[in-house]
N, CA, C and O atoms as a GROMACS GRO file, in nm:
protein
  264
    1MET      N    1   2.834   0.125   1.231
    1MET     CA    2   2.789  -0.029   1.270
    1MET      C    3   2.669  -0.052   1.332
    1MET      O    4   2.633  -0.163   1.371
    2GLN      N    5   2.594   0.064   1.345
    2GLN     CA    6   2.479   0.015   1.399
    2GLN      C    7   2.335   0.021   1.318
    2GLN      O    8   2.217  -0.002   1.346
    3GLU      N    9   2.408   0.062   1.207
    3GLU     CA   10   2.313   0.090   1.065
    3GLU      C   11   2.276  -0.083   1.035
    3GLU      O   12   2.168  -0.140   1.017
    4ILE      N   13   2.410  -0.130   1.038
    4ILE     CA   14   2.390  -0.259   0.961
    4ILE      C   15   2.310  -0.354   1.032
    4ILE      O   16   2.256  -0.442   0.964
    5PHE      N   17   2.287  -0.353   1.184
    5PHE     CA   18   2.193  -0.450   1.262
    5PHE      C   19   2.064  -0.377   1.217
    5PHE      O   20   1.982  -0.468   1.215
    6ARG      N   21   2.007  -0.275   1.184
    6ARG     CA   22   1.878  -0.227   1.176
    6ARG      C   23   1.816  -0.285   1.040
    6ARG      O   24   1.696  -0.278   1.013
    7LYS      N   25   1.933  -0.353   0.940
    7LYS     CA   26   1.822  -0.418   0.813
    7LYS      C   27   1.774  -0.517   0.844
    7LYS      O   28   1.837  -0.583   0.926
    8SER      N   29   1.655  -0.568   0.798
    8SER     CA   30   1.540  -0.688   0.800
    8SER      C   31   1.614  -0.779   0.716
    8SER      O   32   1.605  -0.892   0.765
    9ASP      N   33   1.677  -0.778   0.620
    9ASP     CA   34   1.719  -0.877   0.533
    9ASP      C   35   1.873  -0.925   0.604
    9ASP      O   36   1.974  -0.862   0.637
   10PRO      N   37   1.835  -1.065   0.608
   10PRO     CA   38   1.976  -1.126   0.707
   10PRO      C   39   2.099  -1.116   0.584
   10PRO      O   40   2.217  -1.081   0.588
   11ARG      N   41   2.018  -1.162   0.482
   11ARG     CA   42   2.168  -1.110   0.344
   11ARG      C   43   2.205  -1.027   0.326
   11ARG      O   44   2.319  -1.010   0.283
   12ALA      N   45   2.097  -0.910   0.361
   12ALA     CA   46   2.195  -0.738   0.338
   12ALA      C   47   2.276  -0.753   0.452
   12ALA      O   48   2.397  -0.730   0.441
   13VAL      N   49   2.234  -0.784   0.546
   13VAL     CA   50   2.352  -0.771   0.714
   13VAL      C   51   2.466  -0.799   0.670
   13VAL      O   52   2.574  -0.742   0.682
   14LEU      N   53   2.429  -0.911   0.605
   14LEU     CA   54   2.578  -1.026   0.581
   14LEU      C   55   2.660  -0.957   0.492
   14LEU      O   56   2.776  -0.923   0.517
   15THR      N   57   2.598  -0.935   0.383
   15THR     CA   58   2.683  -0.857   0.274
   15THR      C   59   2.709  -0.718   0.318
   15THR      O   60   2.786  -0.666   0.237
   16SER      N   61   2.677  -0.634   0.414
   16SER     CA   62   2.733  -0.506   0.451
   16SER      C   63   2.864  -0.567   0.538
   16SER      O   64   2.979  -0.536   0.510
   17LEU      N   65   2.840  -0.628   0.613
   17LEU     CA   66   2.937  -0.682   0.678
   17LEU      C   67   3.076  -0.746   0.619
   17LEU      O   68   3.190  -0.747   0.663
   18TYR      N   69   3.026  -0.791   0.520
   18TYR     CA   70   3.141  -0.853   0.425
   18TYR      C   71   3.217  -0.757   0.322
   18TYR      O   72   3.324  -0.777   0.265
   19LEU      N   73   3.132  -0.649   0.315
   19LEU     CA   74   3.202  -0.518   0.248
   19LEU      C   75   3.253  -0.420   0.365
   19LEU      O   76   3.336  -0.340   0.322
   20THR      N   77   3.238  -0.412   0.435
   20THR     CA   78   3.267  -0.301   0.558
   20THR      C   79   3.391  -0.402   0.604
   20THR      O   80   3.479  -0.334   0.658
   21ILE      N   81   3.424  -0.535   0.600
   21ILE     CA   82   3.550  -0.576   0.651
   21ILE      C   83   3.626  -0.661   0.568
   21ILE      O   84   3.748  -0.658   0.581
   22LEU      N   85   3.566  -0.751   0.468
   22LEU     CA   86   3.667  -0.757   0.367
   22LEU      C   87   3.677  -0.649   0.247
   22LEU      O   88   3.790  -0.638   0.198
   23SER      N   89   3.610  -0.595   0.213
   23SER     CA   90   3.574  -0.498   0.066
   23SER      C   91   3.545  -0.624  -0.007
   23SER      O   92   3.624  -0.645  -0.099
   24ARG      N   93   3.484  -0.682   0.003
   24ARG     CA   94   3.367  -0.766  -0.117
   24ARG      C   95   3.281  -0.840  -0.081
   24ARG      O   96   3.258  -0.854   0.039
   25TYR      N   97   3.197  -0.921  -0.195
   25TYR     CA   98   3.050  -0.978  -0.138
   25TYR      C   99   3.042  -1.106  -0.100
   25TYR      O  100   3.070  -1.191  -0.185
   26PRO      N  101   3.010  -1.142   0.009
   26PRO     CA  102   3.004  -1.299   0.021
   26PRO      C  103   2.979  -1.373  -0.053
   26PRO      O  104   2.890  -1.345  -0.133
   27THR      N  105   3.035  -1.481  -0.060
   27THR     CA  106   3.002  -1.611  -0.188
   27THR      C  107   2.863  -1.631  -0.163
   27THR      O  108   2.794  -1.543  -0.112
   28GLU      N  109   2.808  -1.769  -0.203
   28GLU     CA  110   2.712  -1.786  -0.165
   28GLU      C  111   2.735  -1.901  -0.082
   28GLU      O  112   2.640  -1.923  -0.008
   29ASP      N  113   2.863  -2.009  -0.066
   29ASP     CA  114   2.845  -2.095   0.050
   29ASP      C  115   2.916  -2.022   0.181
   29ASP      O  116   2.944  -2.080   0.287
   30GLU      N  117   2.937  -1.889   0.151
   30GLU     CA  118   2.978  -1.810   0.274
   30GLU      C  119   2.793  -1.781   0.352
   30GLU      O  120   2.753  -1.804   0.466
   31VAL      N  121   2.735  -1.736   0.255
   31VAL     CA  122   2.612  -1.699   0.287
   31VAL      C  123   2.544  -1.819   0.328
   31VAL      O  124   2.457  -1.776   0.403
   32LYS      N  125   2.532  -1.936   0.324
   32LYS     CA  126   2.516  -2.062   0.408
   32LYS      C  127   2.534  -2.092   0.516
   32LYS      O  128   2.467  -2.116   0.616
   33VAL      N  129   2.685  -2.086   0.476
   33VAL     CA  130   2.733  -2.116   0.651
   33VAL      C  131   2.671  -2.015   0.721
   33VAL      O  132   2.589  -2.059   0.802
   34ALA      N  133   2.684  -1.853   0.716
   34ALA     CA  134   2.690  -1.788   0.770
   34ALA      C  135   2.511  -1.778   0.851
   34ALA      O  136   2.479  -1.758   0.968
   35THR      N  137   2.427  -1.801   0.728
   35THR     CA  138   2.290  -1.848   0.807
   35THR      C  139   2.258  -1.959   0.863
   35THR      O  140   2.160  -1.973   0.935
   36ALA      N  141   2.344  -2.051   0.831
   36ALA     CA  142   2.305  -2.163   0.909
   36ALA      C  143   2.357  -2.151   1.053
   36ALA      O  144   2.290  -2.188   1.150
   37TYR      N  145   2.488  -2.092   1.064
   37TYR     CA  146   2.536  -2.054   1.230
   37TYR      C  147   2.420  -1.979   1.272
   37TYR      O  148   2.364  -2.039   1.364
   38ALA      N  149   2.364  -1.872   1.241
   38ALA     CA  150   2.255  -1.794   1.306
   38ALA      C  151   2.135  -1.853   1.352
   38ALA      O  152   2.083  -1.825   1.460
   39GLN      N  153   2.079  -1.955   1.251
   39GLN     CA  154   1.996  -2.046   1.266
   39GLN      C  155   2.015  -2.137   1.392
   39GLN      O  156   1.928  -2.157   1.476
   40SER      N  157   2.115  -2.179   1.391
   40SER     CA  158   2.148  -2.298   1.451
   40SER      C  159   2.174  -2.250   1.616
   40SER      O  160   2.142  -2.321   1.712
   41SER      N  161   2.227  -2.139   1.624
   41SER     CA  162   2.317  -2.078   1.759
   41SER      C  163   2.253  -2.046   1.846
   41SER      O  164   2.296  -2.007   1.955
   42GLY      N  165   2.114  -2.060   1.810
   42GLY     CA  166   2.029  -1.964   1.935
   42GLY      C  167   2.024  -1.831   1.953
   42GLY      O  168   1.932  -1.779   2.017
   43LEU      N  169   2.128  -1.759   1.897
   43LEU     CA  170   2.134  -1.610   1.914
   43LEU      C  171   2.050  -1.530   1.894
   43LEU      O  172   1.955  -1.605   1.875
   44ASP      N  173   2.008  -1.418   1.881
   44ASP     CA  174   1.974  -1.331   1.830
   44ASP      C  175   2.009  -1.241   1.703
   44ASP      O  176   2.106  -1.169   1.681
   45ARG      N  177   1.929  -1.261   1.649
   45ARG     CA  178   2.060  -1.193   1.513
   45ARG      C  179   2.126  -1.091   1.474
   45ARG      O  180   2.167  -1.073   1.359
   46ARG      N  181   2.145  -0.995   1.598
   46ARG     CA  182   2.230  -0.892   1.638
   46ARG      C  183   2.358  -0.945   1.708
   46ARG      O  184   2.460  -0.877   1.712
   47LYS      N  185   2.348  -1.080   1.768
   47LYS     CA  186   2.488  -1.139   1.834
   47LYS      C  187   2.549  -1.179   1.732
   47LYS      O  188   2.666  -1.152   1.706
   48ALA      N  189   2.447  -1.272   1.640
   48ALA     CA  190   2.502  -1.361   1.574
   48ALA      C  191   2.588  -1.314   1.434
   48ALA      O  192   2.671  -1.384   1.377
   49ALA      N  193   2.544  -1.169   1.392
   49ALA     CA  194   2.599  -1.081   1.339
   49ALA      C  195   2.709  -1.034   1.385
   49ALA      O  196   2.796  -1.030   1.298
   50ILE      N  197   2.746  -0.990   1.501
   50ILE     CA  198   2.819  -0.977   1.614
   50ILE      C  199   2.955  -1.078   1.562
   50ILE      O  200   3.060  -1.036   1.513
   51ASP      N  201   2.920  -1.222   1.590
   51ASP     CA  202   3.000  -1.320   1.590
   51ASP      C  203   3.051  -1.338   1.405
   51ASP      O  204   3.153  -1.402   1.376
   52VAL      N  205   3.002  -1.301   1.345
   52VAL     CA  206   2.988  -1.308   1.196
   52VAL      C  207   3.121  -1.225   1.196
   52VAL      O  208   3.224  -1.290   1.178
   53ALA      N  209   3.128  -1.133   1.209
   53ALA     CA  210   3.181  -0.966   1.199
   53ALA      C  211   3.324  -1.045   1.278
   53ALA      O  212   3.432  -1.056   1.220
   54TRP      N  213   3.300  -1.093   1.416
   54TRP     CA  214   3.465  -1.107   1.445
   54TRP      C  215   3.516  -1.233   1.394
   54TRP      O  216   3.635  -1.262   1.409
   55ALA      N  217   3.430  -1.312   1.331
   55ALA     CA  218   3.509  -1.427   1.220
   55ALA      C  219   3.602  -1.393   1.118
   55ALA      O  220   3.715  -1.430   1.085
   56LEU      N  221   3.506  -1.298   1.076
   56LEU     CA  222   3.553  -1.194   0.969
   56LEU      C  223   3.720  -1.127   1.012
   56LEU      O  224   3.835  -1.160   0.985
   57ILE      N  225   3.672  -1.047   1.070
   57ILE     CA  226   3.804  -0.988   1.168
   57ILE      C  227   3.929  -1.088   1.155
   57ILE      O  228   4.031  -1.068   1.089
   58ASN      N  229   3.896  -1.201   1.236
   58ASN     CA  230   4.010  -1.264   1.273
   58ASN      C  231   4.026  -1.370   1.165
   58ASN      O  232   4.112  -1.456   1.182
   59SER      N  233   3.957  -1.371   1.063
   59SER     CA  234   4.012  -1.432   0.920
   59SER      C  235   4.173  -1.437   0.886
   59SER      O  236   4.240  -1.375   0.969
   60THR      N  237   4.224  -1.480   0.814
   60THR     CA  238   4.348  -1.479   0.728
   60THR      C  239   4.325  -1.368   0.635
   60THR      O  240   4.391  -1.264   0.636
   61GLU      N  241   4.231  -1.394   0.557
   61GLU     CA  242   4.193  -1.247   0.443
   61GLU      C  243   4.225  -1.150   0.486
   61GLU      O  244   4.315  -1.079   0.442
   62PHE      N  245   4.132  -1.121   0.616
   62PHE     CA  246   4.167  -0.994   0.668
   62PHE      C  247   4.274  -0.930   0.681
   62PHE      O  248   4.288  -0.812   0.650
   63LEU      N  249   4.372  -1.014   0.735
   63LEU     CA  250   4.522  -0.990   0.807
   63LEU      C  251   4.559  -0.963   0.693
   63LEU      O  252   4.594  -0.845   0.697
   64TYR      N  253   4.576  -1.007   0.576
   64TYR     CA  254   4.657  -1.002   0.488
   64TYR      C  255   4.607  -0.860   0.389
   64TYR      O  256   4.685  -0.779   0.339
   65ARG      N  257   4.479  -0.857   0.380
   65ARG     CA  258   4.423  -0.728   0.308
   65ARG      C  259   4.447  -0.598   0.394
   65ARG      O  260   4.508  -0.503   0.345
   66HIS      N  261   4.397  -0.595   0.520
   66HIS     CA  262   4.428  -0.501   0.560
   66HIS      C  263   4.574  -0.509   0.659
   66HIS      O  264   4.618  -0.406   0.710
   0.00000   0.00000   0.00000
């Protein structure tokens, strides 16, 4: 998981999280929401990515896929 946070492109980080956790690419809407959260939360990029990862793990989609 540490390798995900080393990527410089936020979209690449988000894509890696979606592929790892949900086994699919994020939609454009999901990219927009995650990007807006990361920018507005005041968290550094790593902490924002961790929040997104937990949100994906706690999603209904994850529950039914895994």
